[in-house]
N, C-alpha and C positions, 0 to 999 in steps of 0.2 A: 170369852165365849164358851170356852171349855166347861168353866164353872156353871155358867148359866144353863148350858145344855144339860149338865148333870143334875141341877136342882129341878128342872122341868119335869122330872120324873115324880115330883112330890108336890106339885103345885096345881092349882085349878085355874090359875090366871094365866096361861099360855098365851102371849101375843102383848103382854104389857110387862116392863120391867120398872121398878121404882129406882131412881137415880138420885143419889146424896151423896154428901161430902164435898170436899175442897174443888174437885173437879166438875162438880156440878154447877159450879158459879161460871163457868166458861162454855158459851154456847157452842163452839166448836166440838168440843168433847161430848156435850149430848147429843150432837146430830151425828158424829162420827161413830158413837157406840151404838146408836139406834140403826145406822147403816150396816156395821159389822154384824149385829145380831139379827137383823132384819125384823126387828119388833119394835111396837110402840115403847117409847121411854118416857116415863112420867117422873117430873121433878115435883115430889110432895111440898106442901106448905110448911111441914115439920123440918127443923134442921139436924134432928135427932137420929138420923139414919142409922149410925152404928150401934147406938143404944138400942134402937127398935129392932134392928136385925138380930142382935145379940139375944134379946128378949124373945122374939119369934123362934130362933134355933134353940134356945133353953126351952121353951114351952113344948117345941116339937120332941126334943129329946127326951123330956120327963112324960110325954104322952098326954100331955094337956091340950095339945092341937093335934089333928090327925093329918093335916096337910100344912105344907109351908106356903104361907099366903099372908099378906100385909095385916097389919093391925087395922081395926075398923076406925073410923073416924079421920082418915086420913084425906085431906082435899089436895087436889091437883092445882100447881102453881104454874107448870108449863108442861107442854107435851112436845115430844120430837117424834114425827112420824119416819120410817125408813124410806130412803131413795131406792126404788128397785134397780136402778142400774148400778149403784154404788155398791149396793148389796151383792148383786152378781159378781162384781169385781172382788169384794172382800171373799165371797166363797171360795174362789179361786185361791186367793192365798192361803185361805185356811186350810184347805186340803193339801196345799203344798206343805204348810207349818206341820199338819198331821203325819204327813209322809217322812219328813225330816225328823220327827220326834222318834217315829217307829224305827227309822234307820239308826238313829243314835243309840235307841234302846237296844238294838240288835249289835250293834259294834260294841256297846258297853257289855254285853253279855259274854263276849270273848276275851275280856281281860281278866286276867288272874290278879285280884286285888290283895292277896295274902303275902 
């Protein structure tokens, strides 16, 4: 969720996330991720998610793409819609996670690592 939130600053397609890789083959992970993010999750027909993602990031870094957005020509194979009630529960857990991260960062700043 942290990564997706950071990427949304440079995307036009907020509200949908492409889901690829090994975990995309298990329905439970697709629905869980959709619920956590609160966004539509799309399993594209292409199995080359990592290579495609690397190409998109490279084109963006080189200035060949102005936004981080999917490559054209990708068709949808399966779509997961977020469950509103599950998303609310995950939002609470995510806020707790962020507070724990901030607390650990604060504690870490008091340690002299030299």
